[in-house]
N, C-alpha and C positions, 0 to 999 in steps of 0.2 A: 393455223395449227393449234390444237388445244394445249394448254400448259399442263405440265406434270402428267403425261400420259403413262400411267402405270396402274396396277391394281394389286391387292394383297392375294398371295397364293398361300392358303392356309396349310400348315404342316400336317394336319390330319385329313387332308383331301382324299388320300387313298383308302381311308376307312369308310367312305361313302359306299353304300350297297350297290348303287347303280354303276359307279366307276369300277368297283370290284367285279361286277357281272360283265362289264365291257371288257376288262382286261383278261378275264378267264375265257371268254368266247373268241377273242381276237388275239393278234400279235400284241402282247401287252405294251411294249415300248412304242410301237407304231400307233396304237390306239390312243395312248396317253398323249403322245406328241400331237396328234390330230386334234384332240380335245383342247389342248392349250392353244394351238393355232387358231381354232374357232373363237376361243375366248379373247385372244389378242385382236382378232379381226373385229369382234363386237366392240371392244374397248375404244376403238378409233371412230366409231360411228355415233351419230347423234342419238340420244336417248338409249344408247347401247342396244340398238336393233339394226339388223342387216337383212339383205335379200337372200333367199335360199333358192333362187331360180337355178335350174340345172346347168345353164350355160355358165353362170358365175361360179358355181361349185366346181365345175369341170376346169375352169380357168385357175381356180385356187389350187386344185389338186396338181395341175401341171406346173404351177409356179413353185410349189414346195416339194415337187417330185414325190408325191404320195399317191396311193391307189384311189381312184375316184369312187369305187364301190365302198371302200373302207370309210371315206369321208361321209358318204350317205348313211352308212350304218351307225357311225358315231353320232351323227346329227339326229337320226330318227328312231333308233331301236332301243335306247337305254334310258329314256326319260331324263336326259341331261339338259335338254333344251326345250323351250316352248315354241311351237310352230303355229303360225297363222297361215293355213293352207290357202285361204281365200286371197289374202294379200301377198302370199309367198314371201313371208318375213319370218325371222326367228330371233330369239333372245335367250338369255341365260338367267335363271333365278339366282344362281350362285353369284354371277357377276353383279346383278342388281343389288344383292345383299351387301357384298363387300364394298361396292362403290357408294352405297348409301351411307355407310359408316365413314368413308373417306370424305364425302361431301359435307357431312355434318361437322366433322372435325375442321375442315377447311373453312366452313362458314363461321364456326366459333372463333377460329384464329383471326378471321377478318373483323369480326365484331370486337374482339379484344384490341385489335390494331387501331380501330376507330376511337377507342377510349384511351389511347395513349400507351398501348402495349399490354402485354399479359399481366394479370394481377400478380403482385409480388408473393412469393412463397412465404408462408408464416415460419419464422425462425423457430427451430426446435429448441426446447428448453434444455438447458444443461442438466445432465443427470449427476446426482451425487453418488460417488462410489460407496458401495456398502462396506468395502474393506476398511473405510476410515471410521467405522463405528456408528455411522449415521443410519437413519431409517431408510429402507429401500423406497425408491419412487414407484409410482403406479406402473410405469413402463417396465421397470426391473421386476416387479411382482408378476406382471403378465408373461414376461419372457421365461421366468422360472416355472410358471405353471405350464407353458407350452412345451418346455423342455422335458416335462414329465411324460409327455405323449410319445417321446422318441425312445427307441430301444438301443441299448448299448450292446455291441457284439464284439467278439474277439476274432481276429483273422489269424492266418497261419503264422504271422510274425509276432503274435502275442500282444499286439497293440490294439487299444480300444478306439473304435470309431463309432460315430452316431449315424444311425440309419433312420429313414422316415418311419413314422408310426405304421402299424400293421394296416390300418384303414387306408392310409395313403398308398402303401405298396399294392394292396389289393385293387385300388382304383386304377393305378397305373397298369397293373397286369390285365385288367379288364379291357384295356384298349386293344389287346392283341387277341385274335381269334385262335381257337385250338389248332394244333398242328394236324394236318391231314395225312393219312397214311399214303405211302407211295405204292401205287398199283403196278403190277407187271405191265410192260408196254403192250402186250397183246390185248389186255383188257382196255387199255386206253384207246387202242385202235378200234375195238368193238364199240366203244362209247361214241365214236365219231357219228355214227348213224343217229344218235339221239339229239345231236345239235342240228336241227332241221334247217334253220336259216343259214348256218355256215355251209352245210352240204349243198344247199341250193346255189349259193354263190360260188362254191368250189366247182360245181358242175358247169355253171355258166362260163367260168374261166378256163375250163378244161378243153372246150371245143368238142367233147364227146357226144353232146346232145342226148338223144334218146337212149343211147348205150349206157350213159351214166345213170339216167333216171330209172331204167328198168333193171339194172344189174349192180346196184350199189354193194350188196352183200358180197358178190363175186369179186368186185373191184377191191374191196377191203381185204379179202383173202389173198389176192394177187399182191397187194401192197405189203402184207405180212411176209410173203415169200421174198419180196425185194429187200425188206429190212433184214431178214435172216441171211440172205445171200451176201449183202454188203456189211453185215455185222454192225448195224446202227442202233440196235436195241438199247445199249448201255446209255446212250445219250438222250433217250426219250423217257423223262421222269414225270412230266406233268402234261395235262391236256393241251396246253398251248404249244409245247414242244412237238407233239404229234401233229397238231393242226398246221404248224409252220412247215414241217417236213412234208406232210401230205399235199399242201398247197403248191410247194415247189415240185413235188413228184408228178402232179397232174397238170402243171402249167402248160397251156396250149403252145405247141411248137417246140417243146422240150424233148430231148432224146427219151427221157423216161416216159413221157406221155405217149410218144409214138410206139415205144415198146409195150406199154400197157394196152394200147389199142390192138396191136397185133396179138398179144397173148390172150386178150379178152375174146377176140373173134375166133381164135383157135379153140379156146375152151368151149365156146358156144357151139362151134361146128362139131366138136367131139360129142357134146351133149346131144345134139340133134341126130347124129349118126347112130348113137346108141338107142334112140327111141324108134324101134322098128315098127311101131304101130302109129307113126305120126300122120299117116294118110287115112286113118280111120277115126271113128267116134264110138263111144260106148254109151248106149241108151238103155236104161233099166237093166244093166249088167250084160247086155248083148251087143256084139260088134256090128257096126253099121257103117255105110258110106253113102252119102247123098240120099239118105232115107232107105237104102237097100240093106237087107240083112246079110251078114257074112257068116258062114258056118263056123262053128266053134273050133273045128279042127283044120280050118283053112290056114295056109301060110300068111304072113303079114302082107298087106296090100303094098306092092312094090313102088307105086308112084301115084300121083293125084289123078291120072287119067285111066288107070287100070279098071277093068270091069270083070266081075266074077262070072265065069261060065259054069253054070250049075250042071251042065251035061258032061263036060269034060273035066269038071272039078279042078279048074286051073284059072289063073288070072290071065286075061287077054285084053287086047286093045281094039 
């Protein structure tokens, strides 16, 4: 077993654009957990490279009780890992980078050990207090100049405190993105159709098959009715909230998915019944069936086998 099996997890990890994209399109906590699981898995492997064969990923998902499809998405969709499809191996540029720093430090420690220990620290020269009437040292002069870059402010208790310079504060504030407006949950539901990869996976897990592919807009409208019926809109503030709720709503075998299927079929049946000319075609603005013209004043064709009797002016079989 390798010694010191750990790696640095940088505090600004969530500022990475690819990770932010992953967390916005998936269940944020689950996606981040899967990402760390994959990093930990790579850390234990030689050269920080591991197999990405489907059978191994499936076993990993079962071991950590996470969704297999979610593991595949984290691994492949957000440019967080480098994949060698020919060899069916993957690695992480992030892990390679932080491990390179650790290995260089470890190597330096070993070299210092061979020389009889780390070099001794140079003793700091004692500073002469300015209050005693002597000239300030170079360090004291430098600290005085640095202190001029800070701003003195007064809080509600009338006490003075020093805050970082304006440049420092602006740099810190730059690490945070602007606040996003909170959209109405109806618009968040409408936005689901724009997340193509998510909707494809959701459809696969729903068991609705072609019904889901052909009638996504109608399904989202039925989903809105469900939210209103159970008064769940107040808890849907962000896209990930809506995705999580929708995924549970259409999960195969769930009561809500069965209800959705029944409602969807009923809605489609009502739509077909209202289409009185469903057994006809319109060519160049004229009613036809199987290539035969239908008089403009004829009633709708009743079924797919009806034939127009031009003598009796009725539909017959």
